[in-house]
C-alpha positions in Angstrom: -6.5 -0.2 30.3 -3.2 -0.6 32.4 0.0 -1.7 30.0 3.1 -3.1 31.2 5.1 -1.2 33.8 6.3 2.2 31.9 5.6 1.3 28.9 3.3 4.2 28.6 1.8 5.1 24.7 1.6 1.3 23.7 -0.9 -1.7 25.4 2.5 -3.6 25.9 0.5 -6.7 24.4 0.1 -8.9 21.0 -2.3 -11.5 20.9 -0.9 -15.0 18.7 -3.2 -16.5 17.2 -2.3 -20.3 15.8 -5.7 -21.4 13.4 -3.8 -25.3 13.5 -5.2 -25.2 16.8 -7.6 -22.5 17.2 -4.9 -21.6 19.6 -5.0 -17.8 21.1 -2.4 -16.6 23.2 -1.7 -13.2 24.6 1.9 -12.1 25.2 3.9 -9.4 26.4 5.8 -7.1 23.6 8.7 -6.1 24.7 9.7 -2.4 25.5 13.1 -3.0 24.2 12.5 -3.8 20.4 9.2 -1.5 20.2 11.3 1.4 21.4 14.3 0.2 18.1 11.3 -0.9 15.8 8.4 1.5 17.1 5.3 -0.7 15.2 3.8 -0.8 11.8 6.1 -2.2 9.3 9.0 -1.8 11.7 7.5 -4.4 14.1 6.3 -6.5 11.5 9.5 -6.9 10.0 11.1 -7.8 12.9 8.7 -10.7 13.6 8.9 -12.1 10.0 12.7 -11.8 10.0 13.3 -13.7 13.2 10.4 -16.1 12.7 9.5 -16.9 9.3 12.0 -19.6 7.6 13.5 -18.5 4.3 11.9 -20.0 1.1 8.8 -21.3 2.2 5.6 -21.1 0.2 3.6 -17.9 1.0 0.1 -19.7 -0.2 1.2 -22.0 2.6 0.2 -22.9 6.3 4.2 -21.9 7.4 3.6 -17.9 5.9 3.3 -15.8 9.0 0.7 -12.8 8.9 1.1 -10.1 11.0 -2.0 -6.9 11.7 0.8 -4.4 13.5 -0.2 -0.8 14.7 1.9 2.0 15.3 2.4 4.1 18.4 0.0 6.7 17.1 -2.0 4.5 15.3 -4.8 6.5 17.6 -7.5 8.9 16.1 -6.5 11.5 17.7 -3.2 11.6 16.0 -3.3 13.3 12.8 -3.5 9.8 10.5 -3.7 7.6 12.9 -6.3 5.1 11.2 -3.4 2.8 9.9 -3.5 -0.1 9.9 -0.3 -2.5 8.7 -0.6 -5.9 7.4 3.0 -8.2 7.1 3.8 -11.3 5.2 6.1 -12.7 2.6 3.8 -11.7 -0.5 2.5 -14.5 -2.7 2.3 -12.3 -5.6 6.3 -11.5 -5.4 8.1 -14.3 -3.0 9.3 -11.2 -0.8 8.6 -9.1 1.3 5.2 -7.4 1.9 3.6 -4.8 3.3 0.2 -3.1 2.8 -1.7 -0.8 4.4 -5.4 0.5 5.2 -7.2 3.2 6.7 -10.8 2.9 8.8 -10.7 2.2 12.6 -9.6 -1.3 12.5 -6.4 0.1 13.9 -7.8 2.2 17.0 -10.0 -0.4 17.5 -7.3 -3.0 18.5 -5.6 -0.4 20.7 -9.0 0.2 22.6 -9.5 -3.4 23.0 -5.7 -3.6 24.4 -3.3 -5.0 21.6 -0.9 -3.4 19.7 -0.4 -6.3 16.9 -2.0 -9.8 16.2 0.0 -12.4 14.9 -1.6 -15.2 12.5 0.0 -18.9 12.1 -1.0 -21.9 10.4 -4.1 -22.3 8.5 -8.0 -23.1 9.7 -9.6 -26.6 9.2 -12.4 -24.7 8.0 -13.3 -21.0 7.0 -13.3 -18.8 10.3 -13.2 -15.7 11.7 -11.4 -13.8 14.7 -14.1 -11.9 17.2 -11.7 -9.3 18.7 -13.9 -8.4 21.8 -11.8 -6.0 24.3 -10.0 -9.2 26.1 -12.2 -11.8 25.1 -11.1 -13.9 21.7 -13.3 -15.8 19.6 -12.7 -17.9 17.0 -15.7 -18.8 15.0 -17.1 -20.8 12.1 -17.2 -18.7 8.7 -18.6 -21.0 6.4 -21.8 -19.2 5.8 -19.6 -15.9 4.9 -17.8 -17.6 1.9 -19.2 -16.2 -1.7 -20.0 -12.8 -0.3 -18.7 -9.7 -1.1 -17.0 -7.7 0.6 -20.1 -5.6 2.1 -22.4 -8.4 1.8 -20.1 -9.9 4.8 -19.2 -6.7 6.2 -23.1 -6.3 6.8 -23.5 -10.2 8.2 -20.9 -10.0 10.5 -22.0 -6.7 12.1 -25.3 -8.1 12.1 -24.3 -11.7 13.8 -22.2 -9.7 16.3 -25.1 -7.1 17.0 -22.9 -3.7 16.6 -22.5 -1.5 13.1 -19.7 0.2 15.0 -17.5 -3.6 15.2 -14.5 -2.5 13.0 -13.5 -5.9 10.5 -10.7 -6.9 8.2 -12.2 -9.5 5.6 -11.1 -10.6 2.1 -14.1 -11.5 -0.7 -14.6 -14.1 -3.3 -10.6 -12.9 -4.8 -9.2 -13.8 -2.0 -11.1 -16.6 -0.7 -9.9 -18.1 -4.5 -6.0 -17.6 -3.5 -5.9 -14.7 -6.5 -2.6 -13.4 -5.6 -3.6 -9.8 -6.1 -6.4 -10.6 -3.7 -6.9 -7.5 -1.3 -7.5 -7.2 2.3 -10.7 -5.0 3.2 -11.5 -2.9 5.8 -14.9 -1.7 4.0 -14.1 0.8 1.3 -10.8 1.0 2.1 -7.7 -1.2 1.5 -4.8 -3.4 2.1 -4.7 -4.0 -1.9 -1.1 -4.3 -2.5 0.8 -7.6 -2.5 -2.2 -10.1 -2.1 -2.5 -10.0 1.5 -5.9 -11.6 0.7 -4.5 -14.8 -0.8 -2.4 -15.2 2.1 -5.7 -14.7 4.6 -7.6 -17.0 2.2 -5.1 -19.2 2.3 -5.4 -19.9 5.7 -9.0 -20.2 5.8 -9.3 -16.9 7.7 -12.4 -14.9 6.3 -12.2 -11.9 8.7 -10.9 -10.2 11.8 -14.0 -8.5 13.6 -12.6 -6.2 16.6 -14.3 -4.1 19.3 -12.4 -2.0 21.6 -13.7 0.4 24.4 -10.4 0.9 26.5 -7.8 3.4 26.4 -4.1 3.4 25.9 -2.5 5.3 29.1 -0.2 8.8 28.3 2.8 10.1 29.7 2.0 13.4 29.4 -2.1 14.2 28.5 -1.4 18.1 28.9 1.6 18.3 26.6 -0.1 15.6 23.9 -3.1 18.1 23.9 -0.9 21.4 23.1 0.9 19.4 20.9 -2.0 18.0 18.8 -3.5 21.6 18.9 0.2 22.8 17.5 0.5 20.3 14.3 -3.5 20.2 13.5 -2.5 24.7 13.1 0.5 23.8 10.8 -1.8 21.3 9.2 -4.8 23.5 8.2 -1.9 26.3 7.0 0.0 23.9 4.2 -1.8 23.9 1.0 -1.9 19.8 0.7 -4.6 20.1 3.3 -7.2 21.6 1.2 -6.2 20.1 -1.7 -7.4 16.4 -0.5 -9.8 17.6 1.6 -11.4 19.5 -1.6 -10.5 16.9 -4.2 -8.7 13.8 -3.0 -6.4 11.9 -4.9 -7.9 11.6 -7.8 -7.7 15.9 -8.3 -4.1 15.1 -9.2 -5.4 13.7 -12.3 -5.3 16.6 -14.6 -1.9 17.5 -13.6 0.0 14.3 -13.5 -1.1 13.9 -17.0 0.5 17.2 -17.9 3.3 16.8 -16.0 4.6 13.0 -17.2 3.3 11.4 -14.7 0.4 9.2 -16.1 1.6 6.0 -17.1 -1.0 5.5 -20.6 -1.6 2.2 -22.9 0.4 -0.5 -20.5 3.3 2.3 -20.1 3.8 2.9 -23.6 3.9 6.5 -22.5 3.7 8.7 -19.7 0.9 11.4 -20.9 -2.8 10.9 -22.7 -4.1 14.5 -22.7 -7.5 12.9 -21.2 -7.0 13.6 -17.7 -8.5 17.3 -17.3 -11.7 15.9 -19.5 -12.3 12.8 -17.5 -11.3 14.4 -14.0 -14.2 16.9 -15.1 -16.7 14.7 -16.0 -16.5 12.7 -12.6 -16.4 16.1 -10.6 -20.1 16.7 -12.2 -21.2 13.4 -12.7 -20.0 11.1 -10.1 -18.7 12.9 -7.0 -20.8 13.2 -4.3 -18.7 14.5 -1.2 -15.5 14.2 0.8 -15.1 12.0 4.2 -12.7 10.9 6.7 -11.9 6.8 6.5 -11.6 7.3 9.9 -13.1 8.9 12.9 -10.9 11.5 13.7 -9.5 12.6 10.3 -9.1 15.7 9.9 -8.5 16.0 5.7 -11.1 13.8 5.1 -9.3 13.0 1.5 -12.3 9.7 1.0 -14.5 10.3 -2.1 -18.2 9.2 -1.9 -19.0 8.2 -5.5 -21.7 6.6 -8.1 -22.9 6.2 -10.8 -26.8 7.2 -11.1 -28.0 6.4 -14.3 -26.1 4.5 -17.1 -25.4 0.9 -18.0 -22.6 1.1 -14.9 -25.0 2.2 -12.3 -23.6 1.9 -8.9 -24.6 2.9 -5.9 -23.2 5.4 -3.7 -19.8 3.9 -2.0 -16.1 5.1 -1.2 -14.1 5.0 -3.9 -12.8 6.8 -7.0 -9.0 7.0 -5.9 -6.4 8.4 -7.9 -4.8 5.3 -8.4 -7.5 3.2 -9.1 -9.2 5.5 -11.7 -5.8 6.1 -13.3 -5.3 2.3 -14.1 -8.7 1.7 -15.1 -8.5 5.1 -17.6 -5.1 6.0 -18.9 -3.8 1.9 -18.0 -6.0 0.8 -20.5 -7.0 3.9 -22.8 -10.9 4.4 -21.6 -13.1 7.4 -21.8 -15.6 6.0 -20.1 -15.7 7.0 -16.3 -18.9 5.0 -15.4 -17.2 2.2 -16.4 -13.9 2.4 -14.1 -15.9 3.6 -11.2 -18.3 0.7 -11.7 -15.2 -1.6 -12.2 -13.2 -0.3 -9.1 -16.3 -0.3 -7.5 -16.5 -4.0 -8.1 -12.5 -4.8 -6.8 -13.6 -3.6 -3.3 -16.9 -5.6 -3.4 -15.1 -8.8 -5.2 -11.7 -8.2 -2.6 -9.2 -7.1 -5.5 -6.3 -4.5 -5.7 -7.5 -1.7 -8.0 -3.7 -0.8 -9.0 -2.9 -4.6 -10.0 -6.2 -5.5 -11.3 -5.4 -2.5 -14.2 -2.0 -3.8 -14.7 -2.7 -7.2 -15.7 -6.6 -5.9 -17.6 -3.5 -3.9 -19.8 -1.7 -6.6 -20.2 -4.4 -8.4 -21.3 -5.5 -6.1 -24.0 -1.6 -5.9 -25.5 -1.7 -9.4 -25.5 -5.0 -9.9 -27.7 -3.2 -6.7 -29.8 -0.2 -9.0 -29.9 -2.3 -11.5 -31.4 -0.8 -14.1 -28.5 -4.1 -15.4 -27.3 -6.0 -18.1 -28.3 -9.6 -17.9 -30.0 -10.6 -20.4 -26.9 -8.8 -18.5 -24.5 -10.9 -15.0 -25.2 -13.8 -17.4 -25.8 -15.9 -13.8 -27.7 -13.7 -11.2 -24.8 -13.5 -7.8 -27.0 -9.9 -6.9 -25.2 -9.5 -4.1 -27.8 -7.9 -0.6 -25.9 -10.5 1.7 -25.3 -13.4 -1.0 -24.2 -14.9 0.7 -20.7 -17.3 -2.3 -20.9 -14.9 -5.2 -20.8 -13.5 -4.0 -17.5 -15.9 -4.8 -14.9 -16.0 -8.4 -16.9 -12.8 -8.9 -16.4 -12.5 -8.1 -12.5 -15.5 -10.6 -12.1 -13.3 -13.0 -14.3 -10.0 -12.3 -12.5 -11.5 -12.5 -9.1 -13.2 -15.5 -9.3 -10.8 -17.2 -11.6 -12.5 -17.8 -14.5 -11.3 -18.4 -17.9 -8.4 -16.2 -18.8 -9.1 -14.6 -15.8 -7.4 -18.0 -14.0 -4.0 -16.6 -15.5 -4.4 -13.1 -14.9 -5.1 -13.6 -11.3 -1.5 -15.2 -11.0 -0.1 -10.6 -11.8 2.1 -10.0 -14.5 4.7 -11.3 -14.4 3.7 -14.9 -13.9 0.6 -14.8 -16.2 4.0 -13.5 -18.8 5.8 -16.5 -17.8 2.7 -18.7 -18.6 2.1 -16.4 -21.9 5.4 -16.8 -23.4 5.8 -15.1 -26.9 7.8 -12.2 -25.3 5.1 -11.1 -23.7 7.4 -10.6 -20.5 8.8 -7.5 -22.3 5.4 -5.5 -21.8 4.3 -7.5 -18.1 5.1 -3.7 -16.4 6.6 -4.8 -12.5 9.8 -4.5 -10.6 10.1 -8.1 -8.1 6.9 -8.9 -9.1 4.8 -6.0 -8.0 2.6 -4.3 -10.8 3.3 -0.5 -11.5 0.8 1.8 -10.3 -0.2 5.1 -11.8 3.6 7.2 -11.5 6.1 7.7 -14.0 9.6 8.1 -13.6 9.6 9.9 -16.6 8.3 13.0 -14.5 11.0 12.5 -12.2 13.7 10.5 -11.8 14.0 10.2 -8.2 10.9 8.0 -8.6 12.5 5.4 -11.1 15.4 4.5 -7.9 12.6 4.3 -5.6 10.8 1.7 -8.0 13.6 0.0 -8.5 14.8 0.0 -5.0 11.2 -0.2 -2.9 11.5 -3.7 -0.4 7.9 -4.3 -1.7 8.7 -3.7 -5.4 7.7 -1.4 -8.0 5.8 1.3 -5.7 5.0 5.0 -5.2 3.9 5.1 -1.6 6.2 2.2 -0.1 8.0 3.8 1.4 7.7 7.4 -0.9 6.9 8.6 -4.3 9.5 9.8 -5.3 8.6 12.4 -8.2 6.7 14.4 -5.4 10.1 15.4 -4.3 11.9 16.5 -8.2 8.5 17.1 -10.0 6.6 17.9 -7.0 8.9 19.9 -4.8 8.0 18.6 -1.7 10.2 17.8 1.1 8.3 16.4 3.7 10.5 18.3 6.1 13.7 16.7 5.1 15.9 19.2 4.3 17.5 19.6 8.1 18.8 15.7 7.3 20.4 16.2 4.6 17.9 15.8 1.5 18.3 19.1 -1.0 15.8 21.6 -1.5 13.8 20.8 -4.1 12.9 24.1 -6.0 17.0 23.9 -6.7 16.6 20.3 -8.4 16.2 19.6 -11.8 13.5 16.8 -12.4 15.1 15.2 -14.9 18.7 15.7 -13.8 20.4 12.1 -12.7 23.4 13.3 -10.2 23.0 13.2 -6.8 19.5 11.3 -7.0 20.7 7.6 -5.8 21.8 9.6 -2.7 18.6 11.6 -1.9 16.4 8.6 -2.7 17.9 7.2 0.1 17.2 10.2 2.8 13.9 10.3 1.4 13.1 6.9 1.5 15.0 6.8 5.8 12.0 9.6 6.4 9.1 9.1 4.4 8.9 5.3 5.4 8.5 6.5 8.9 4.3 7.0 8.5 4.1 3.1 7.5 6.3 2.8 10.9 4.7 4.4 13.3 1.1 4.1 12.1 -0.4 7.0 10.2 -1.4 8.1 6.7 1.0 9.2 4.9 -1.2 11.8 3.4 -0.4 13.4 6.3 3.3 13.8 6.1 2.2 15.6 2.6 0.4 18.5 4.3 2.9 18.9 6.8 4.0 16.5 9.1 7.6 16.2 9.5 9.5 13.5 11.6 10.1 16.6 14.3 6.8 16.8 14.2 6.3 12.7 14.9 8.8 13.0 17.3 6.7 15.6 19.6 3.5 12.9 19.7 5.9 10.8 21.0 7.6 12.4 23.4 4.3 13.6 24.9 3.0 10.4 24.3 5.5 7.3 25.9 7.2 10.0 27.9 10.5 9.0 25.4 13.0 11.4 24.9 13.0 10.5 21.0 13.6 13.3 18.6 13.5 13.4 14.3 17.0 12.4 13.7 16.5 9.3 16.1 13.0 8.5 13.8 15.1 8.7 10.8 17.7 6.1 12.0 14.6 4.3 13.4 13.6 4.4 9.4 16.8 3.4 7.7 16.7 0.4 10.2 13.6 -0.9 9.4 13.9 -0.6 5.4 17.6 -2.0 5.9 15.9 -5.4 8.0 13.3 -5.9 5.0 16.1 -5.5 2.8 17.8 -8.4 4.8 14.9 -10.4 4.3 14.6 -10.0 0.6 18.2 -10.7 0.1 17.3 -13.9 2.4 15.0 -15.3 -0.5 17.3 -14.5 -3.1 17.2 -11.0 -3.8 20.0 -9.3 -5.7 21.4 -6.6 -7.7 19.8 -8.1 -10.6 16.2 -7.8 -9.3 16.4 -4.0 -8.6 16.1 -2.6 -12.3 13.4 -0.4 -13.8 11.3 -2.5 -17.1 12.9 -1.5 -20.5 9.6 0.1 -21.6 9.5 2.5 -18.7 13.6 3.6 -19.7 12.0 4.1 -23.1 10.9 7.3 -24.8 7.6 7.6 -25.1 5.5 6.7 -28.1 2.8 8.6 -27.9 1.5 12.4 -25.8 3.1 15.2 -24.5 6.7 14.0 -24.0 6.9 11.8 -26.9 9.8 14.1 -28.3 11.5 14.8 -25.0 14.1 13.0 -24.7 15.6 14.0 -21.5 12.8 12.0 -19.8 13.8 9.0 -19.0 17.3 7.7 -17.0 20.6 8.0 -19.4 22.5 5.9 -16.1 20.7 3.8 -14.6 23.7 2.6 -13.6 25.3 4.9 -12.0 22.3 5.8 -10.2 22.1 2.6 -9.1 26.1 2.9 -7.6 25.2 6.3 -5.9 21.9 4.5 -4.3 24.1 1.6 -3.2 27.2 3.6 -1.6 24.6 5.6 0.4 22.5 2.5 1.6 26.1 0.9 2.8 25.1 -1.9 0.6 27.6 -4.3 -0.7 27.2 -3.8 -5.2 27.5 -7.7 -5.4 25.4 -9.4 -2.9 22.9 -6.4 -2.5 23.2 -6.8 0.6 23.5 -4.1 3.7 27.2 -4.2 5.0 28.7 -5.5 8.0 29.1 -2.2 9.1 26.0 -0.6 8.6 24.5 -3.9 10.5 26.5 -2.8 13.4 25.5 0.8 13.0 21.8 0.1 13.0 21.7 -2.7 15.4 21.2 -5.4 13.2 23.7 -7.8 14.5 
């Protein structure tokens, strides 16, 4: 596959597909913009900021959906099975990025494209088939109503290739649930409602087949760089931890450490983590595997429920977030019910975190008597009722009964229900909180409040992994304090630290790699070495850190243009309250005491105006954004 001029390491091309006209254009990608924003959430932010009109309805044809690879979104790179979907969120009405693992990104690059830009809305349900340089828009009416696995099987049979990568929506996306996911088999671009955006465009699936390769500047050097990186990965304790236990292995430790939101965030611990994890290991776990061809960590879990009322076929699932949201969030001790409920989330194409959050919210509404008898229609929403979880997943996905309100997400659902329910609708900027609690480490509180896509633990980072977990991601040389010298419940200095942490840990979202490889020892210096050999650029970790800062500021500019101000950079009151029960209910130091001081410190470090929340003009000039 030849690219444009000396634009090595990239294909130098992107697809622009207008569904209104069923028009496909192959466009060159600017080398200058690529050097400045790289790819992934960086390139996606540039496209949306330049091309999307402010104030548009995210579910209208005017929204733009960008699928962006990064320079390292190739199977030979650590974590290279990463595709980023970027769009304006129907859940939050602001910037959205959502990553999925799998082979779609490497296959897109092998097909000859770095990115896909989707515009408009098809007049009928359609599927896009990218077969190297041959692009088809096919009728997909026959796929409507199928689950994700049924769709994927039908598409592969129709196209006659079991290895084709597929990005698709389930019934939840077809029904425009605002918490619908974009699925890649059992992997998900789960957060922010990207599945609803696809559904609003009548885009049911994208199938990708690529057989080419990307030109490399220095193949010999790249091989040696990757060899050394693998040595460093295997020496890191996170490598074996992820490989042996997956993400769900964090459940016992997080419960003990106060990092396990329980009963709709009434507490940060429950005490049930060890026994639930032990049950899962003995009864549900089958094996670990990699979510894309070439993954060396293999943190994904192959699981099942062999024999119970929640019998569930073997599938990829049981991630920490999913299982926590279907246990601790709702006080459910039936692990089989949680495995089944999260499996159905994948089948119906719905975000497991938001699904668990809205069910927990509904349980609290029921406890407080906020639903009418007609609304409940016989549903038993008491805390701990695992049997109701699969029922609620289906109702939310299909917008049936009370599920129609919950499919809107907790913010809109609370607005509709009223009666004080806004007080326990746990979100920031409309995005439901995940299964990590800032009462375990206060850096996470700053990250939650300021994250560009809302209350997110992973875009750009889990702040508590630094001050509680003592992970530094190789960022000390760039100014991050040694986490071993930081007390997790201290506050001074954490606003400044989170700014640097975000700049550095956001890089995975920009260069197209799985963030778990950063936990397992891949640093900005590792990434820079790989990019030097791949592209021939003279690039180092310092430049990458500035790229991270540039991208996060551009995303902030997008949000400010959509109406975000400092008043939106806040945490829910419950998250700032001493836990009602559990290990930390008598520990007042676990809560943030001077949130305003943390925000002031963060704004100063960011170079943002404390009144408007926008990056100051001197910061924009420094980053080349004006």
